[in-house]
C-alpha positions as CSV (number, residue, x, y, z in Angstrom):
1,M,0.0,0.0,0.0
2,A,1.2,3.5,-0.9
3,F,1.0,5.8,2.1
4,T,1.0,9.6,1.5
5,S,-1.1,10.8,4.4
6,Y,-1.3,10.3,8.1
7,S,-4.4,8.1,7.6
8,T,-2.8,5.7,5.1
9,L,0.5,5.6,7.1
10,K,-1.5,4.4,10.2
11,T,-3.2,1.8,8.0
12,T,0.1,0.6,6.6
13,I,1.6,0.3,10.0
14,A,-1.4,-1.7,11.2
15,D,-1.1,-4.0,8.2
16,Y,2.6,-4.7,9.0
17,L,2.0,-5.3,12.7
18,A,-1.0,-7.5,12.1
19,R,-2.2,-6.9,15.6
20,D,-5.7,-5.5,16.1
21,D,-5.0,-4.7,19.7
22,L,-2.3,-2.1,18.8
23,D,-4.4,0.2,16.6
24,T,-4.8,2.8,19.4
25,K,-1.1,2.8,20.0
26,I,-0.1,3.5,16.4
27,P,-0.4,7.3,16.7
28,D,2.0,7.1,19.7
29,F,4.5,5.0,17.6
30,I,4.4,7.7,14.9
31,R,4.8,10.5,17.3
32,L,7.8,8.8,19.0
33,T,9.4,8.3,15.5
34,E,8.9,11.9,14.6
35,Q,10.7,12.9,17.8
36,R,13.5,10.5,16.9
37,L,13.8,12.0,13.4
38,R,14.0,15.5,14.9
39,R,17.1,14.3,16.7
40,D,18.6,12.1,14.0
41,L,18.1,14.2,10.9
42,R,19.7,17.4,9.6
43,I,19.0,17.6,5.9
44,R,18.7,20.6,3.6
45,Q,14.9,20.1,3.4
46,M,14.7,21.0,7.0
47,L,16.5,24.4,6.5
48,K,14.6,27.6,7.0
49,V,15.6,31.3,6.7
50,A,14.3,33.8,9.2
51,T,15.1,37.3,10.5
52,A,15.0,38.7,14.0
53,T,16.0,42.0,15.7
54,A,18.7,42.3,18.2
55,T,17.7,45.2,20.4
56,S,20.0,47.9,21.8
57,D,21.2,47.1,25.4
58,D,19.6,43.6,25.3
59,S,22.0,40.7,24.8
60,T,19.3,38.1,24.2
61,V,16.9,37.2,21.4
62,A,14.3,34.4,21.6
63,L,14.9,31.3,19.5
64,P,12.3,30.6,16.8
65,A,9.6,28.3,18.2
66,D,10.5,25.5,15.7
67,F,14.3,25.8,16.1
68,L,16.4,22.6,16.1
69,A,19.9,23.7,15.2
70,M,21.8,26.6,13.7
71,K,23.4,26.5,10.3
72,D,24.4,30.1,9.8
73,L,23.8,33.3,11.7
74,H,24.9,36.8,10.6
75,I,24.1,40.5,11.1
76,D,22.6,42.1,8.0
77,T,25.1,45.0,7.8
78,N,27.3,46.2,5.0
79,P,29.5,44.2,4.9
80,V,27.7,41.2,6.4
81,R,29.0,40.3,9.8
82,V,29.1,36.6,10.5
83,L,28.6,35.7,14.1
84,Q,30.9,33.1,15.7
85,F,29.4,30.4,17.9
86,Q,30.9,29.9,21.4
87,N,30.0,27.2,23.9
88,T,28.5,28.7,27.1
89,S,31.7,28.3,29.1
90,N,33.9,30.1,26.6
91,F,31.2,32.7,26.0
92,F,30.9,33.8,29.6
93,R,34.6,33.7,30.2
94,N,35.2,36.1,27.4
95,A,35.6,39.7,28.6
96,R,33.6,41.0,25.6
97,S,30.4,39.4,26.9
98,K,30.1,42.5,29.1
99,D,31.1,45.1,26.5
100,K,28.7,47.0,24.3
101,G,29.1,47.3,20.6
102,L,28.4,45.4,17.3
103,P,28.0,41.7,18.3
104,T,30.7,39.3,17.0
105,M,29.7,36.0,18.8
106,Y,26.8,34.2,20.2
107,T,25.8,31.2,22.3
108,L,22.6,29.3,22.9
109,L,21.2,29.3,26.4
110,G,17.8,27.7,27.1
111,S,15.4,29.1,24.6
112,E,17.5,32.2,23.8
113,F,20.5,33.5,21.8
114,Q,23.0,35.3,23.9
115,F,25.2,37.9,22.1
116,A,28.5,39.6,22.8
117,P,29.3,42.4,22.8
118,V,25.8,43.5,24.0
119,P,24.2,45.3,21.0
120,D,24.8,49.1,21.1
121,S,22.0,49.6,18.6
122,N,19.2,47.6,16.9
123,Y,20.6,45.1,14.4
124,T,18.8,42.8,12.0
125,L,19.8,39.1,12.4
126,R,19.5,36.7,9.5
127,M,19.6,33.0,10.3
128,V,19.5,29.8,8.5
129,Y,18.5,27.0,10.8
130,Y,17.1,23.5,10.9
131,Y,13.5,23.5,12.0
132,K,11.1,21.0,13.6
133,P,8.4,19.9,11.1
134,D,4.9,19.9,12.5
135,F,3.7,16.6,14.0
136,L,1.4,14.5,11.9
137,S,-2.2,14.4,13.0
138,D,-5.7,14.2,11.6
139,S,-5.5,18.0,11.1
140,T,-2.0,17.8,9.7
141,P,-2.2,14.9,7.3
142,S,1.3,15.4,5.8
143,N,4.6,17.0,6.8
144,L,8.2,17.2,5.7
145,F,9.1,13.7,7.1
146,L,6.2,12.0,5.3
147,A,7.1,13.7,2.0
148,T,10.9,13.2,2.3
149,C,11.4,9.9,4.2
150,P,8.2,7.9,4.5
151,D,10.2,4.7,4.9
152,L,11.9,6.0,8.0
153,L,8.5,6.9,9.5
154,L,7.2,3.4,8.7
155,Y,10.2,1.4,10.0
156,G,10.7,3.7,13.0
157,A,7.1,3.4,14.0
158,L,7.2,-0.4,13.6
159,A,10.3,-0.6,15.8
160,E,8.6,1.5,18.5
161,A,6.1,-1.3,18.9
162,E,8.9,-3.4,20.5
163,P,7.6,-3.3,24.1
164,Y,4.3,-4.9,22.8
165,L,5.9,-7.4,20.4
166,M,8.7,-8.6,22.7
167,N,10.8,-11.2,20.9
168,D,9.2,-10.8,17.5
169,E,11.9,-11.5,14.9
170,R,10.7,-8.7,12.6
171,L,11.9,-6.0,15.1
172,A,15.5,-6.5,14.1
173,T,14.6,-6.2,10.4
174,W,12.6,-3.0,10.9
175,A,15.4,-1.5,13.1
176,S,18.0,-2.4,10.4
177,L,15.8,-0.9,7.6
178,Y,15.5,2.3,9.6
179,D,19.2,2.6,10.2
180,R,20.0,1.8,6.5
181,G,17.4,4.4,5.3
182,L,18.8,7.0,7.7
183,A,22.4,6.4,6.4
184,S,21.3,6.5,2.8
185,L,19.4,9.8,3.3
186,R,22.3,11.4,5.0
187,A,24.7,10.3,2.2
188,S,22.3,11.6,-0.4
189,D,22.0,14.9,1.4
190,D,25.8,15.2,1.6
191,D,26.1,14.5,-2.1
192,S,23.5,17.1,-3.1
193,E,25.4,19.8,-1.2
194,Y,28.4,19.7,-3.5
195,P,28.8,19.4,-7.2
196,S,29.6,16.0,-8.6
197,S,32.4,17.2,-10.8
198,P,35.2,19.7,-10.1
199,M,34.4,23.3,-10.7
200,S,36.2,25.0,-13.6
201,I,37.1,28.6,-14.2
202,T,36.6,30.0,-17.7
203,L,38.7,33.1,-18.7
204,S,36.9,35.5,-21.0
205,T,38.7,37.4,-23.6
206,R,37.8,40.8,-25.2
């Protein structure tokens, strides 16, 4: 069966499990798999561009609600100022964390960015980050995971049934198929980020 929606995904999982008593648990298996994919995956389809404002005299800016991980963060000045990430220990040991001026570095603390130096004016931040796709539900019948990696949703959800299936021999197969699909998707994403052939430079003549 082809599954392109939340409803057909649930039906396919039920068919694979062949257990009528687990139908009410299938939404939980799917949700747990989506949580796992949020941790396991960082692919270009999960990238989003957003802007925010760093306010004068305020060293913090709230993270986007769907934030997973940062890809790039810079201040939209001329020229563009790329901000350097520091872990929290190095950030707060740096004397510039108490200075005021144009921010040059940042860290992540809780649900906020922390900048140093503390902005001396309002600055526009432009970020490229990995975002959390919405969870599948009856009101959200499809999402990025279902469109991009339906096999991982299927095999991950089947593997989540392990506490109910116990020593079922199929569990090892489903877990292996999930791991193989994950490795394949990561490799495909890496390949798509770079050209397959060396770049060449052509010199023009007048």
